[in-house]
N, C-alpha and C positions, 0 to 999 in steps of 0.2 A: 633641545631638539629629541624627538623620539627616536627610540632604538629601531636600528633596522638591521635586518639580518643581510641583506645584501645591499650594495650601493646600486640601487635601480631608479630612474627618474620616477617620480609618482604616477605620473599618466600611464608608462608602461608596466609599473607594479600593479596598479588598477587594473589594465587591460589582462595582465596574466591572471589575477584573481578571478576575474569573471570567466576568462577561458577555463581554469581549471574546475570552477565550480559547475559549469556549465558539463564539463566533460565528466565530472563524478556524480552528477544529479541521477542519471540512470542507474547507477550500481546503488545510491540510497534508496530509490524507489523499489528496486530488486530487492533489497534487504528486507523490505515487509515481508516476503515471502507469498506465497500462493497456498490458498486454502480451499479444500473442497467441502461440500455436504454431504453426508450420508446419513440413512436412516439410524436413529438411535439404536445402538446395539442393545440396550436394557431397559425394560419399563421403569427401572429405579435407577436412573444416572446417579455417579458419587456427586457429592459436591464441589464446584469447580469446573464441571464438565461444561464447554461452551457449547451452547445450542440455539437452534434457530427454530422457534414454535409458528408454524404457518396457522393462522386461526381461520377458521369455518366462518360461514355469515353468522351463524349464532353467536360464534367467539367475538366478530367484531361488534355486536350489538351488546353483547354482554359485558365486554371490557372497557366499552365507549366511555363510561362514566370516570374509569381510574386511568386509561392511558392515551384518553382522546378517540374521535370519531373516524373511522375509515382507515383504522390500523389493519393491514395485512399480515405482517410480521414482526415478533419481538424476539430481539436477539440479546443472549447475555450469558451469565454464568449461574450454575445451579447451586441453588444455596441449600435448598431441601426438596423432598418428592415425598407426596403420600399416594394412595391408592387413588384419590380423586384430584390431586392438584400438583402442580410444579409451583416452586417459589424460586424466583429468579431475580439476581442483581442485574438489571437491566443497563446493556451498555448503549442500544439504539433500537429506535422502531421504524419499521418501512411501511408506508401509508400505501394505499391501492392506487394512489395517483403517482407511485414512483419516488416519492420524497422520502430521503432518510433524514432522520432527526435524532442526533445524539442525546442520550441520558447519562447520568452521571453516577450510575450504581445504584440507583432507586431499587428498593425492593419491592416485587409485585408477585402476586398470587394467582396463576393462571389455572383456571378449571380444565382438567384433562378434556372434559366434555366439549369444551371451547377450540380445541386443537384439532386441524385437519391432518396436519403432518408435523411429527416432530424430529428434527434432525441434528446430527452432531458435527461442530466443525473440527476439522482435522485437517493438519500441516501435510501439503503435498511436496514430497521431496523432488519428484520429477519435473513437476511445473514449476518450483524453484528453481532447479538447476536450468530448465531451459531460459526462462525469464533472465537469471545471473549470466549466463552465458551470452544471450542476445545483447544484454546492456554491457557487459565487457566488450564484446566486438565492437558495439556502436561507441564506446570510449576509446578505443584503440583505433578506429577509423578516425574518430575526431582527432585525436592528438596526431596522427600522420598526415592528415591534410591539411592541418594549421601550422605543422613545424613546430609543435611545441617542445620544450624542454632538447630542441635540436635534433629532433629524430623527426622521420619522414624526409621525402625528397623536395630538394631545394628547388627554387626557380633558377633554371637557367639564364635568365636576362639579369640575373643581379650581379654579374661580372663585369668588367671595367668595358666601358664603351670601346666598339669595333671589334670585339670578340679577342680570342687567343693571339699573341704575337704571332706574326707571320702570315695571319689570314687577312690583312689589310687591302 
């Protein structure tokens, strides 16, 4: 017999695990944080800087053989930069059709002449706090409305039939 922390019937235990998982899911999603993209602060970003390079029309054509046709944006971390190019460890690319394709950190050189706009990814505390606060409120509301962990309002109809003694 497997170890059990509580003596709970299997069906009830499974339902509780599902409820707790559903309740905590918004917090897990909020844990990813929120990011903003701002114009690159310096023309020579330091290695490791997370960037998003928006390609020009010329860039989409010129980079096509290396990263695929119809790429609008290349995202990743700076490996190096020169006067003429960025060297990027690519995390994903975004097509002009809106499709986002993940990459596994392959290194790609992007000519600066191919870049219409270079943006830097920055963590946004204010957005993250708002998302986390909303997720926490959703979790609390979920727990209270489902009477999980014995919290929240109980249903008055769960008492003995006929109501309280003397009201019959």
